[in-house]
C-alpha positions as a LaTeX table, in Angstrom:
\begin{tabular}{lrrr}
\hline
Residue & $x$ (\AA) & $y$ (\AA) & $z$ (\AA) \\
\hline
Met1 & 81.59 & 53.08 & 134.57 \\
Thr2 & 81.62 & 55.89 & 131.47 \\
Lys3 & 78.63 & 58.42 & 131.08 \\
Pro4 & 77.22 & 58.08 & 127.41 \\
Lys5 & 78.16 & 61.14 & 125.76 \\
Lys6 & 74.98 & 63.11 & 124.53 \\
Pro7 & 74.34 & 63.20 & 120.76 \\
Ala8 & 75.49 & 66.28 & 118.60 \\
Ser9 & 73.65 & 69.18 & 118.17 \\
Arg10 & 72.10 & 69.94 & 115.31 \\
Arg11 & 73.02 & 73.48 & 115.13 \\
Pro12 & 76.41 & 74.50 & 115.47 \\
Lys13 & 76.68 & 76.77 & 117.96 \\
Arg14 & 76.50 & 80.67 & 117.53 \\
Lys15 & 79.71 & 82.72 & 118.77 \\
Arg16 & 78.56 & 86.16 & 120.76 \\
Ser17 & 79.45 & 88.03 & 118.36 \\
Gln18 & 76.21 & 86.12 & 115.20 \\
Ala19 & 74.14 & 85.92 & 118.16 \\
Arg20 & 70.03 & 87.12 & 117.67 \\
Leu21 & 69.60 & 90.61 & 118.84 \\
Thr22 & 67.00 & 90.82 & 121.21 \\
Ala23 & 63.95 & 92.58 & 119.95 \\
Lys24 & 64.24 & 95.69 & 121.57 \\
Gln25 & 67.81 & 95.57 & 119.66 \\
Glu26 & 65.94 & 95.31 & 116.72 \\
Arg27 & 63.31 & 97.34 & 116.70 \\
Phe28 & 66.61 & 100.26 & 118.20 \\
Ala29 & 69.01 & 99.23 & 114.82 \\
Gln30 & 64.58 & 99.42 & 112.76 \\
Leu31 & 64.28 & 102.80 & 114.31 \\
Val32 & 67.47 & 104.27 & 113.27 \\
Ala33 & 67.94 & 103.10 & 110.03 \\
Ser34 & 64.33 & 104.45 & 108.76 \\
Gly35 & 66.28 & 108.33 & 109.94 \\
Tyr36 & 65.41 & 108.30 & 114.09 \\
Thr37 & 68.21 & 109.79 & 115.84 \\
Gln38 & 69.38 & 106.99 & 118.28 \\
Ala39 & 68.17 & 108.29 & 121.11 \\
Asp40 & 64.60 & 109.02 & 119.42 \\
Ala41 & 65.07 & 105.01 & 118.28 \\
Tyr42 & 66.05 & 104.58 & 122.12 \\
Arg43 & 62.94 & 105.77 & 123.51 \\
Gly44 & 60.66 & 103.35 & 121.21 \\
Ala45 & 62.30 & 100.77 & 121.37 \\
Tyr46 & 62.64 & 100.86 & 125.03 \\
Asp47 & 60.97 & 101.62 & 128.05 \\
Cys48 & 62.76 & 105.56 & 128.95 \\
Gly49 & 59.64 & 106.83 & 131.35 \\
Arg50 & 62.42 & 107.47 & 134.31 \\
Met51 & 65.24 & 107.80 & 132.28 \\
Ser52 & 67.23 & 111.71 & 132.31 \\
Gly53 & 67.74 & 112.83 & 128.22 \\
Lys54 & 71.43 & 112.55 & 128.92 \\
Thr55 & 71.22 & 109.10 & 130.33 \\
Ile56 & 69.04 & 108.06 & 127.44 \\
Ser57 & 71.44 & 109.95 & 125.20 \\
Glu58 & 74.48 & 107.62 & 126.63 \\
Cys59 & 72.20 & 104.06 & 126.50 \\
Ala60 & 71.89 & 105.02 & 123.02 \\
Ser61 & 75.44 & 105.62 & 122.15 \\
Arg62 & 76.75 & 102.89 & 124.07 \\
Leu63 & 73.78 & 100.58 & 122.14 \\
Ala64 & 74.52 & 102.05 & 118.85 \\
Gln65 & 78.18 & 101.16 & 119.09 \\
Asp66 & 77.07 & 97.51 & 119.43 \\
Arg67 & 78.30 & 95.58 & 116.86 \\
Lys68 & 75.34 & 93.11 & 115.76 \\
Val69 & 72.99 & 96.25 & 115.22 \\
Thr70 & 75.31 & 98.71 & 113.71 \\
Ala71 & 75.69 & 95.33 & 111.05 \\
Met72 & 71.56 & 95.26 & 111.46 \\
Val73 & 70.91 & 99.22 & 111.05 \\
Arg74 & 73.61 & 98.20 & 107.57 \\
Val75 & 71.62 & 95.54 & 106.36 \\
Leu76 & 68.22 & 97.64 & 106.63 \\
Arg77 & 69.57 & 100.55 & 105.04 \\
Gln78 & 70.39 & 98.86 & 101.97 \\
Pro79 & 67.64 & 98.97 & 100.22 \\
Glu80 & 67.73 & 102.34 & 100.74 \\
Glu81 & 70.34 & 102.89 & 98.81 \\
Lys82 & 70.05 & 100.72 & 96.18 \\
Arg83 & 66.63 & 103.27 & 95.44 \\
Ala84 & 68.30 & 105.99 & 96.43 \\
Lys85 & 70.93 & 104.95 & 93.66 \\
Lys86 & 68.63 & 103.64 & 90.69 \\
Ala87 & 66.99 & 107.13 & 91.69 \\
Val88 & 70.26 & 109.37 & 90.81 \\
Asp89 & 70.85 & 106.96 & 87.71 \\
Arg90 & 66.91 & 108.06 & 86.11 \\
Ala91 & 68.12 & 111.79 & 86.63 \\
Leu92 & 71.49 & 111.57 & 85.53 \\
Asp93 & 69.53 & 109.75 & 82.35 \\
Ala94 & 66.64 & 112.76 & 81.86 \\
His95 & 69.39 & 114.82 & 81.93 \\
Leu96 & 71.92 & 113.69 & 79.90 \\
Leu97 & 68.91 & 113.00 & 76.84 \\
His98 & 67.65 & 117.01 & 77.53 \\
Leu99 & 71.47 & 118.04 & 77.26 \\
Ser100 & 71.73 & 115.90 & 74.16 \\
Arg101 & 68.05 & 117.26 & 72.93 \\
Leu102 & 69.98 & 120.93 & 73.39 \\
Arg103 & 72.45 & 120.05 & 71.57 \\
Asn104 & 70.98 & 118.69 & 68.43 \\
Lys105 & 68.83 & 121.67 & 68.38 \\
Ala106 & 71.61 & 124.28 & 68.56 \\
Glu107 & 73.66 & 122.16 & 66.45 \\
His108 & 70.56 & 122.13 & 63.35 \\
Thr109 & 70.46 & 125.90 & 64.13 \\
Lys110 & 73.83 & 126.51 & 63.49 \\
Ser111 & 74.57 & 128.06 & 66.81 \\
Trp112 & 78.33 & 126.74 & 67.41 \\
Asp113 & 78.65 & 128.02 & 70.72 \\
Ala114 & 75.17 & 126.39 & 72.48 \\
Ala115 & 76.07 & 123.27 & 70.75 \\
Ile116 & 79.53 & 122.94 & 72.68 \\
Arg117 & 78.30 & 124.27 & 75.96 \\
Ala118 & 75.71 & 121.39 & 75.34 \\
Glu119 & 78.09 & 119.04 & 73.83 \\
Ile120 & 80.97 & 119.71 & 77.29 \\
Ser121 & 78.21 & 119.63 & 80.59 \\
Ile122 & 77.99 & 115.82 & 78.59 \\
Gly123 & 81.12 & 115.79 & 79.19 \\
Val124 & 81.13 & 116.85 & 82.36 \\
Ala125 & 78.04 & 114.70 & 83.67 \\
Cys126 & 79.59 & 111.96 & 82.66 \\
Gly127 & 83.21 & 112.42 & 84.20 \\
His128 & 85.43 & 113.05 & 81.54 \\
Tyr129 & 86.71 & 116.08 & 82.32 \\
Pro130 & 88.36 & 116.35 & 86.12 \\
Lys131 & 88.49 & 120.07 & 88.21 \\
Asn132 & 91.75 & 120.58 & 88.44 \\
Val133 & 94.58 & 118.69 & 85.67 \\
Asn134 & 98.22 & 119.84 & 86.52 \\
Ile135 & 100.09 & 118.83 & 83.53 \\
Arg136 & 103.76 & 118.70 & 83.20 \\
Gly137 & 105.97 & 117.50 & 80.77 \\
Asn138 & 106.08 & 117.85 & 76.54 \\
Phe139 & 103.68 & 117.21 & 74.67 \\
Asp140 & 103.61 & 115.83 & 71.26 \\
His141 & 101.07 & 116.79 & 68.77 \\
Arg142 & 100.76 & 114.29 & 66.62 \\
His143 & 99.04 & 111.80 & 68.11 \\
Gln144 & 96.67 & 110.01 & 66.44 \\
Val145 & 92.65 & 110.69 & 67.35 \\
Asp146 & 90.18 & 108.57 & 67.55 \\
Ser147 & 86.42 & 109.31 & 65.62 \\
Glu148 & 84.85 & 106.00 & 68.11 \\
Pro149 & 83.12 & 107.13 & 71.21 \\
Val150 & 85.00 & 107.04 & 74.34 \\
Ser151 & 82.33 & 105.54 & 76.87 \\
Asp152 & 79.67 & 103.58 & 76.39 \\
Thr153 & 78.00 & 106.62 & 77.86 \\
Leu154 & 78.86 & 108.66 & 74.71 \\
Gln155 & 77.90 & 105.46 & 72.47 \\
Trp156 & 74.49 & 105.95 & 73.79 \\
Leu157 & 74.29 & 109.87 & 73.28 \\
Glu158 & 75.16 & 109.08 & 69.66 \\
Glu159 & 72.94 & 106.76 & 68.85 \\
Val160 & 69.75 & 108.83 & 70.72 \\
Gly161 & 71.86 & 112.01 & 69.43 \\
Gly162 & 71.00 & 110.34 & 66.07 \\
Ala163 & 66.67 & 110.41 & 65.75 \\
Asp164 & 64.42 & 112.59 & 66.46 \\
Pro165 & 64.40 & 112.80 & 69.72 \\
Glu166 & 60.20 & 114.11 & 69.88 \\
Ser167 & 60.22 & 110.53 & 67.99 \\
Gln168 & 61.93 & 107.54 & 70.17 \\
Ala169 & 61.37 & 106.90 & 73.93 \\
Pro170 & 64.65 & 107.45 & 76.02 \\
Lys171 & 66.95 & 104.94 & 76.15 \\
Pro172 & 68.64 & 103.92 & 79.24 \\
Leu173 & 71.73 & 105.08 & 80.08 \\
Pro174 & 74.56 & 101.93 & 80.35 \\
His175 & 76.39 & 100.89 & 83.23 \\
\hline
\end{tabular}
């Protein structure tokens, strides 16, 4: 007589690398993701009353190298990185708008040197001018130059620059 088979589990078995973190490991990951040092995060997650500083550092380092913990830290840091990127984008938008206003004022007063410097600063901020340029070979100076903007950013600057900057709310920069 054979034994009856056990019914198949409804949940697939997890591999070891997919196992969940313990509560203490998760707390450690949260503290590291929020900016604590590994040692301080270890102290916050574990009972370290009788441990030396060296032991705490070693255990924290070992725990930080765990694949599950590093994956959790990465996941926890993603929203913060997105917020930081948005803040940088907003600052760049404001910077470019201010430069375009300065350029327009300089053009209006026929201060061509200032207008050109503002335009170059816009190009640098948009990444159109590399820091180091190595040019080799022959140049053919008969190339046609297109009058269209080379990027959405320059198109945006032309749109914003053509209007009175004080009368309009700034448009968001295309990304």
